[in-house]
N, C-alpha and C positions, 0 to 999 in steps of 0.2 A: 651162718651167715645169709643175712636177709638177700631175700630177690631184688635183682635191679628191674623198675618199675619201667613199663612200657611205655614209649611215646604212642599216640593217637596211629593206627594202622600196623603198629608193627608186631610182630608174632614171633612167640618162644621158638628156639631151634629143638625138637624134640624129633625122635629117632617117628615118629607119625605124621609130623609136618613134613619131614623129609621123602620118606614113602608116600606121601601122597603127591608130592611136588615129580616125583620121578614117574609116578603114573601117568600123571597131567602132561608131562614130556613126550612119554611112550604113546600114548594114547594120542593127541598131536604128530608124531613121527607117522605113527600109525594112518593117519587120515590123510595126511598130506603123502603119503607115497604111490599112490596111482597116479597122481598129477606129475610125481616125479617121474613115475615107469612111463607116462606118456611123452612126456617131454625130450625122455631120452630115446624112445622109441620112434620118435619124428627126426631126430637126428641122427637114425640109422640107415644105411643102404640096403636095398632089397637082401643083397647077400649077407648082410651083418643083422639081418631082424632079428635071428633066432639066437643072435648072440647074447651072454649074459651083462647084467649092469655094464660097466663103464670099458669092456676090453671091444674097442671098437674105435673106427674113424669116424668122427662126425663131419656132416655134410647139410647143405640146405637144399638139397635137391629135391628132396620131398616137397617144400613150400613151394619151390619154382614150379613144379610137375602137376600141382593141385590148384594153383591160381593162374598158369602159363598155356595160353593157346586153348587148343579143343579139346586137352583133356582138365582144363578149369573151369569151362563152359559151365557144367554141371553146380561147381561150387558158386562160382560168382553169381549164376542167374537163383541158386539156391540161395545168397546173403539177402538178394533183393527182395524174392519173393517173402522170406521170412520177414524181413526188415518192415514192408506194406502190412502184412498181414498180421504181424504182431503190434503192432502201430495200431490198426483199425481196429484191432482186438482190444487195446487198452481205452482208445479213446471212446469206445462205445459203451463201454463198463464205465469208464466217467461218467460219461452223459448220461446216462441211465442211473449207475450206481450212487453217483453221490446226491442227488434226492432223495433216492430210494432210503440209503444211509441216515440221510438227515429226518427222515420221517419215520422211521423206525429207532432212533435214539432222539427224538422229542413227544410222542405220540404212545402212548402204552394203551393195548383193548385188550381184550378178552382172547387168548389164542396167537399175539402177537411173539412171543418168544417158540411158540412151535413154528409157528411160520419162519423165524431167522434161523431156528433149526432147520428145518426142510431144506433151506437153500444151501446152509452148509452141507447138509449131506448129499446132495448134487457135486460137490467138489470131492468128494468122498466116495463117488459110487464108482468102481472101476470104468474104464473107457472102454473095455470090452462088452461092458452088458447093455451099453446105448449104442453100440456101431451099427449092428444090423438094422434096428429102424432107423437108425439117422440115413444108411444105406437107401433104403426103399424109399424114404421121402424125398432125400434131395434127387434119384434117382428119377420118382415123379415131378417134381420142382425142376427139375433142369439146371440144379447145384453144383452137380459133381463136376469135380475138376476146375470149379471157378474160386476166383478170391475172394466174392461176396460170402459165397459159401462156405469155405476157413475162417473167413473172420468171424461168421456168424455162429461158428461152432467153437473156435477159441474164445471167444467171449464167453461161453458156456464154462471154461476153466476158471477164466478172470474174475468175472462179476460175482460170484460169493467171496472173494478174497478182497476185494474193492469194497463192499457192503459192510462186511464184518469188521474191517480196520476202522472203516469212517463212524460207524455208527458207535463206538467205542469213545471217538474221539468227541462226536457231538452229543454224547452223554455226560462226557467230563466238562462240557463249554457251558456255563453258568447263564442258564435262560435269561436271567436279568441283562446282560446284555441285548438280547433282542426285545424285550420287553422296553428298554429304554428308547430304542430305537421306532420302536411303533409310538412311543407317547411324543417322538419328535415328528413325526407324520410320514415315517417311513411304510409301506406296506410290507406284508409277509414277506413276499419275492424279494424285494429293497432290501430288507433286512437280512435275507438269508443269504444274498449276492456280496453286499458290500460289508456286513459284520460277522457274520457265522462262517463265511465261506476264507477269506484271508487267515482267520486265525487257526486255519484244520491245514494250512499248505504244507507242513511237514508232514502230517497224514497222510495228502493225497499225492505226496512225492513218494512215500514209503509204499503205499498202496500201490501205485501206477509201475515202480519200479521190479515190485515181488509179480505183477500181472504180468509185466513185460517178458519177465525171466521164464515164467511158467507158460506162458505162450509159445515162447521163443525154443521152448526144450521137448514140446507136445510134437510126439512121433508117432503116434498109433492113427489119429486122426489125420492128419498128412498123408500117412501111406496110404491109408484105405477111401480118404475122401478126395484127394488130390494128391494122383502121383505120376501125372501125363504131362500134362500142360504146365501147371503150377507144382511144382516140387520144391519142397522148404530144404532147408540147410542142413535139419536134421535128418532127412531122408536123403540128400544129395552124397554126406557124407558118407552112407552105406554102398553107395557106387563104385569107391576106390577100394574097397575089399578083395578086389578081382574076380574071377571065375574060373574055372574050366580046372580045378585042381591047383591052383595057384594062389595063395591069399598077401595080400598086400598091406601088412599092417601098419608098417610105417606110412604109406598113404595115408591110410584112414585116420591116423595119428595126427598128422599133421594137419588135415581136415579139421580134426574135429578142435583142434588147438585154436585155427582161425577163427572157426563158428563158436568159439566160447568166449573171444573179444568184445563184442560188441557188447551184450550185457555187462562184461567186466568193466568197460570203459563208461558205460553210462552210470555204473553204481559209483565209481571211482568217481565221477563229474558231481554225484548228487549225494556221494557222503554226507555230506552234514546234515541235511535234511533226511535221508534215510535215517541215521543215528537218533536224531531228535524225535522223529517219529515215531521209531518203535520203542526208545525210551520212556515215553511220557505213557506208558498204558495202550496203544492202539491196537496191541495182541489181547488184549482181555476179552472172555467170553462176558 
């Protein structure tokens, strides 16, 4: 009996296909399980935080505790400080990184690829490796526990990401468009701003969002370089774990879920640009 022809996009149902689908579902469930555990933990009372799975009475008291009154001061101020420093770091990275990415994508010279790799290597370097020199430099310059100092150190995390994403975007952009603008009387700067820049908006949105997430999630730098007057949300979450032998995992879980909302909301708002920016080859080397 002849095999039935498959329509475009269809796959034959075989044991290998079924096994692959089951493995995908299992991996997906395993990846989401910590998030489910965090949600369940945030709904437990202090007496039930050691209870396994669903055998507890859900409550929203943890969220009101970490947001209300004096107990919520750390989280509220942490959210504000994280917004200010993360947005500041992203803006600095975009202002400096976009022209740098344009130059790296348009002009090739001996050692240009090595220079780009060196910039990317800063992103891969462990934060602890540069923490002590940065602490001494910040102490001598009076930048410890300041917003300016925290913004400046966070842009070290976000800048390489912006440059690498937009560099590939500018490389894929036909140079003939800018040449036509130059023939029309535009200067190089005008051609960059009016022609090239609008065409890479999806890449800018993707780079800005990923940079914001990296800056928002940074923990080591804010913990060491700013942990008294300036306390970000990642550091503030740790204050709800308790002390003196008593641990409040439920409070920390509620604070962590609240702290994860701003980047999630931002990602949903610019989802269209994010998907387009990452699907156009903007993250290729």
